[in-house]
C-alpha positions in Angstrom: -18.2 9.1 -33.8 -18.0 6.7 -30.6 -21.7 5.6 -29.6 -20.6 3.3 -26.5 -17.3 4.0 -24.1 -16.2 0.6 -22.6 -15.1 1.4 -18.7 -13.0 -0.6 -16.3 -16.3 -0.8 -14.0 -20.2 -0.6 -14.6 -19.4 -0.6 -18.3 -20.4 1.0 -20.5 -21.3 4.6 -20.9 -23.1 5.6 -23.8 -23.4 9.6 -24.7 -27.2 10.7 -24.8 -27.8 13.1 -27.2 -24.2 13.4 -28.2 -23.2 14.3 -24.7 -20.8 12.3 -22.1 -20.2 13.9 -19.0 -16.6 13.0 -17.9 -16.7 14.5 -14.1 -13.3 13.3 -11.9 -13.9 11.3 -8.6 -12.3 8.9 -6.3 -12.7 5.9 -4.6 -11.6 3.7 -1.5 -11.6 0.4 -4.3 -8.0 -1.1 -4.7 -6.4 -0.8 -8.2 -2.8 -0.7 -8.5 -2.7 1.8 -11.1 -4.0 4.2 -9.1 -6.8 5.3 -11.7 -10.2 3.5 -13.2 -12.9 4.7 -15.3 -16.6 4.0 -14.1 -19.4 3.7 -16.8 -22.4 4.3 -14.5 -23.8 1.2 -15.9 -25.0 2.5 -19.3 -25.6 6.2 -18.3 -24.2 8.9 -20.1 -21.7 9.6 -17.2 -18.1 8.2 -17.8 -16.3 9.2 -14.4 -12.5 8.9 -14.0 -11.8 7.9 -10.3 -8.6 7.9 -8.3 -8.4 4.6 -6.8 -7.2 3.6 -3.1 -7.6 7.0 -1.5 -9.2 7.7 2.3 -10.9 11.1 2.7 -12.3 12.3 5.6 -13.3 15.2 7.9 -14.6 16.3 11.4 -15.2 19.0 13.4 -13.6 18.8 16.9 -14.9 21.1 19.8 -13.1 21.3 23.1 -10.4 18.6 24.0 -12.2 15.2 22.8 -11.9 13.1 20.3 -13.3 12.6 16.8 -12.4 10.5 13.8 -11.5 11.9 10.8 -11.1 8.6 8.7 -12.5 4.9 9.4 -11.5 2.1 6.8 -12.6 -0.8 7.0 -9.9 -3.4 5.9 -12.1 -6.2 4.5 -13.1 -9.4 5.1 -9.5 -11.8 3.7 -6.3 -11.5 5.3 -4.4 -8.9 4.2 -1.4 -6.1 4.9 -1.6 -2.6 3.9 0.6 0.5 4.0 -1.0 4.0 4.3 0.2 7.6 4.0 -2.3 10.1 5.4 -2.1 14.1 5.2 -4.2 15.9 7.8 -4.8 19.8 8.4 -6.9 21.5 11.3 -7.6 24.9 11.6 -9.3 26.7 14.5 -12.6 28.2 13.6 -13.9 29.4 17.0 -12.1 30.2 20.4 -9.2 32.2 21.3 -6.8 31.3 18.3 -9.1 31.4 15.2 -7.4 31.0 12.4 -4.2 29.3 13.9 -3.7 25.3 12.9 -1.9 22.1 12.5 -0.9 19.9 10.1 0.2 15.9 10.3 1.6 13.0 8.1 1.0 9.7 9.1 2.8 6.7 7.5 1.7 3.1 9.1 1.1 -0.3 8.3 -1.7 -2.5 9.2 -3.0 -6.0 9.0 -6.2 -7.7 9.2 -7.0 -11.5 9.6 -10.4 -10.5 8.0 -11.7 -9.9 11.4 -9.5 -8.1 13.7 -7.4 -5.3 12.2 -3.7 -4.8 13.9 -1.0 -2.0 13.5 2.5 -3.1 12.6 5.0 -1.1 14.4 4.1 1.8 15.8 3.0 4.6 13.3 5.5 7.6 12.1 3.6 10.7 12.7 4.7 13.9 11.9 3.3 17.0 13.6 3.3 20.4 12.9 1.3 22.7 15.0 0.7 26.3 16.0 2.2 26.7 19.8 -1.1 27.5 21.3 -2.8 24.5 19.8 0.1 21.9 20.7 -2.1 20.1 23.1 -3.8 18.6 19.8 -3.1 14.9 18.4 -3.3 12.9 15.4 -3.2 9.1 16.3 -3.6 5.9 13.7 -5.6 3.4 15.9 -6.9 0.0 14.9 -10.3 -0.9 16.1 -12.5 -4.1 15.3 -11.4 -4.5 11.7 -11.3 -1.1 11.0 -8.2 1.4 11.1 -8.9 5.0 12.1 -7.3 8.5 11.9 -8.7 10.0 15.3 -8.2 13.7 16.3 -7.8 15.1 19.8 -9.0 18.7 20.0 -7.8 21.7 22.1 -9.8 22.9 25.0 -11.7 25.7 24.6 -11.5 25.4 20.7 -13.4 24.5 17.6 -10.9 22.5 15.2 -12.1 21.8 11.7 -10.1 18.9 10.6 -9.6 17.3 6.8 -7.8 14.5 5.5 -6.9 12.8 2.2 -4.7 9.8 2.4 -3.7 6.7 0.1 -3.1 3.1 0.6 -1.2 -0.2 -1.1 -2.2 -3.8 0.0 -1.2 -6.8 -0.6 
């Protein structure tokens, strides 16, 4: 019977009374394999994490903007490629239950201080007609990239997003 489990980060994981908790998780950390193990620095939890992940949510009331995902590009020069899925559903207003979905493919770079979008992001939009004035954008601000939603007048839209990236 194993008594110590060596992990990728925060190693090791050590069972307590022969119990090892193995939950799933996620992290924005970069790992070319897309997965890593975290031993929680000697606790009895070994977390299996999907890496290079971006997640977020926002509730937008009316025709205003809100940030769904904000991701800092770090202190070193780098180039990133992003793929992000966003879904939105009207939760209050005249069009409750209607929705929208978006796919964002975009690239950005940083010099370690300032982020810059490379070319125009490719954003595929599927929207119920009544929510057609909603918008998703991919913007650079400071040294971050932001997935930003613009809501619909008179409606409350709940957004969720999940994305991945590769960096070099």
